[in-house]
N, C-alpha and C positions, 0 to 999 in steps of 0.2 A: 524263454518267453513263453506264458501261458497261451494256447491256441483256441480259437473258436471253432468247434466242429460243426460246420453247416449241415452235416447229415444227421445230426442228432437232436433231440428235442431237449427241452428242459422244463424245470417246474418251478412255479413261485406258489405261495401260500393256498392260492385258490383256483390256479390255472395249472393246466399242462400245455405246454407248446411243442407241437409235434413238426415234424418238416413236411411242408406242403407239397403234395403230388397233385398230378391231374384228377387222380380218384377223389380229391376233396371238393371238387368243382359242384358236382350234384348236391352237396350237403351244404356248400356256402353260398352257392346262386340264390336261395331263397331269404339267406341272412343279409345277404349284401344288395338284393333286389328294391333299392328305395332311392329315389333320386336325390332325398336329403343328403344321402351320403356324398354327393358330387357338388354341393353348394359351394365350396370352398376351392375344390380341385378340378372341376369341370367334368366333362365328359357324361358317361351315362352308364347305368347297370348293365351288365353283360348277361346274355343268357347262359345257361349252363353249358352249352357246348363250346361256345367260344371262351368261357372262361377255363374249360379244359385244355384248349389249346393254349391259351395264356401260362396256365399253371404247368403245363409240359416242357414249356420253355424255360420257366424260372426254377423247374426241378434238376436243370442243369447243373444249378449252383454257380455257373460261370457265365459271364458274358461272351457271345460268339466271337468277339475278337481277343478275348482271353485277359483284357485289361482288369477287368472287374469281377468279384465274387459278389453272389447273390445269397443271402439268407433269408427264407421265408417259412413262416411257421403260423399253423392254425391255432387261434386261441381257443381253448377248450375248458369249460368250467368242470374242475374234478369232481365236484359231488354230482353232477347232472351226465356229464360227457358232452353236453351241447356245445357244439362251435358256436362262438360269438364273434369271431374278427379275425384278422390277421396281423402279424408283426413281419417287419422285414428290415434287412440292412443290405446295404449295397458299400462294398469297401474295396480300395486298390488291391490289385492281386498282389502287387509288389511289397504290402505290408505298412504299417502305421507311419513308416516316414514319406509316404508317396500322398498321403491326404488323410483326411478324416473319415470314418464309418459313418455313412449317411443312414439314418433311422426314418422309420415312418410307421404308423399303425391305421388300423380302421376298425371300429366296433359296430357291429350292426344296430340301427336303432333301437331295437326292442331291448337290448343289452346294456345301451349307455347309461351314465349316471351312476353306474355302480363301482367303478374305479378299476375295470377290468384294463383298460388301456394304460392307466397310471401304472398299474401292478407289474404287467408285461414289459413296458417302456423301462421302467426302474431296473427290473431283472436284466434286460438285455445291455443297458448302458453301463451296468455294473460289471458285466461280463467282458465286455468290450474293454472298458477301463482297465481292469485287471490285465488284460492282454495288451496293453500299451496302446491303444487307440485313443485320439481325440475323437469326440462325436458331435455329429451336426444334424439337423434336422431343418426344413423348410416349411413354414408356417403362416399361412393366410393371416393380414394382421387382423381380420375381425373373427377368427376362429378361436374363440376364447377357450373353450374347453382343451383343444389341442395345446395351447399357451400354458395351461394350468398342468396338463401331462408332462410336457418339456420341462417346466420348472421344478416340477416333483423328481424328475429324472436327472436334474443337475445341469441343464441348458439353460442359458442364459441370451437374450435376444441380441443381435448386433445391429449395425448401422446399413448392413447390406440386404439389398433387396434383388431378389431374381425372379423373374416371370409373376411378380406380385406378391412373392412371398418372402417374409423376413427370414434369414438365415438365423439360427438359434445353436450355440455352440456349447460345450463344455471347456473348461480350462486345459491347456495342453495335458496329453498325459505324462506322467512320469517315466523316466527311462525305467525299463525292467532291470 
């Protein structure tokens, strides 16, 4: 079965996705410093120091209890090198039979509307599907832009709602 290497970056037509590290915090803090990004998810923008601590934990690529693997990447525009957001996946460490790979994305307000989230999500979902994963995302019912991204990546809404967010899923992955 193909494997997703969470320590490696990948490319799309217009983006380079590089593994997230604590060193990205200073660059991403201004990109993500907008309360509008938290309208549907809650919380507030983090200062660079707090973001660096969070990214240092995520760079372990594994939950402390070992049950989940974490993939986190910086979305960078190939033509300019500018960071515009992040892409992430959380998946059971024991493999696709243990549950879906959960994806999420965020694009800074200044870069929204250019299709970056859609391009990154489509690329990640395609890689996960090729590796045998079913893919899921949780999206607020009023977050139309994220719904469009999910639909473009091949996810469909379900009737399930968790913490006010609708669960979107791909059809079950084909056996390898």
